[in-house]
ZAVOMAR-27486 format. One record per residue (C-alpha): residue in one letter; x, y, z. Coordinates in nm, 2 decimals, decimal comma. Each point is the difference from the previous one (the first is absolute). Example, Ala and Ser with C-alpha at 12.3 -4.5 7.8 and 13.67 -1.06 7.14 Angstrom:
2
<resn=A&u=1,23&v=-0,45&w=0,78>
<resn=S&u=0,14&v=0,34&w=-0,07>
This chain:
43
<resn=X&u=2,45&v=-0,94&w=0,11>
<resn=X&u=0,23&v=-0,25&w=-0,19>
<resn=X&u=-0,03&v=-0,06&w=-0,35>
<resn=X&u=0,09&v=-0,37&w=-0,06>
<resn=X&u=-0,06&v=-0,01&w=-0,38>
<resn=X&u=0,01&v=-0,36&w=-0,15>
<resn=X&u=0,29&v=-0,25&w=-0,06>
<resn=X&u=0,22&v=0,02&w=-0,31>
<resn=X&u=-0,12&v=-0,35&w=-0,03>
<resn=X&u=-0,35&v=-0,10&w=0,03>
<resn=X&u=-0,10&v=-0,34&w=0,07>
<resn=X&u=-0,30&v=-0,21&w=0,09>
<resn=X&u=-0,03&v=-0,27&w=0,28>
<resn=X&u=-0,22&v=-0,31&w=-0,18>
<resn=X&u=0,00&v=-0,31&w=0,11>
<resn=X&u=0,25&v=0,03&w=0,29>
<resn=X&u=0,27&v=0,14&w=-0,27>
<resn=X&u=0,11&v=0,36&w=-0,04>
<resn=X&u=-0,04&v=0,06&w=-0,41>
<resn=X&u=0,12&v=0,28&w=-0,19>
<resn=X&u=-0,06&v=0,10&w=-0,36>
<resn=X&u=0,27&v=-0,23&w=-0,16>
<resn=X&u=-0,12&v=-0,14&w=-0,32>
<resn=X&u=-0,34&v=0,22&w=0,00>
<resn=X&u=-0,08&v=0,30&w=-0,25>
<resn=X&u=-0,04&v=0,36&w=0,14>
<resn=X&u=-0,14&v=0,32&w=-0,08>
<resn=X&u=0,07&v=0,35&w=0,17>
<resn=X&u=-0,35&v=0,14&w=0,11>
<resn=X&u=-0,06&v=0,38&w=-0,09>
<resn=X&u=-0,17&v=0,23&w=0,17>
<resn=X&u=-0,22&v=0,17&w=-0,27>
<resn=X&u=-0,02&v=0,36&w=0,10>
<resn=X&u=0,36&v=0,01&w=0,09>
<resn=X&u=0,19&v=-0,22&w=-0,25>
<resn=X&u=0,19&v=-0,12&w=0,34>
<resn=X&u=0,07&v=-0,34&w=0,04>
<resn=X&u=-0,24&v=-0,16&w=0,33>
<resn=X&u=0,17&v=-0,33&w=0,02>
<resn=X&u=0,08&v=-0,36&w=-0,20>
<resn=X&u=-0,26&v=-0,28&w=-0,08>
<resn=X&u=0,10&v=-0,34&w=0,00>
<resn=X&u=-0,18&v=-0,26&w=-0,25>
């Protein structure tokens, strides 16, 4: 099985447009048991 992973730049499709995280706060989400990063939360 091929591991596709996540693209380096994540965007959401909202109201007919692709929107990135530019101008938004981001926070790294960490696994509390391993302290390894899981992903990024965009607010």
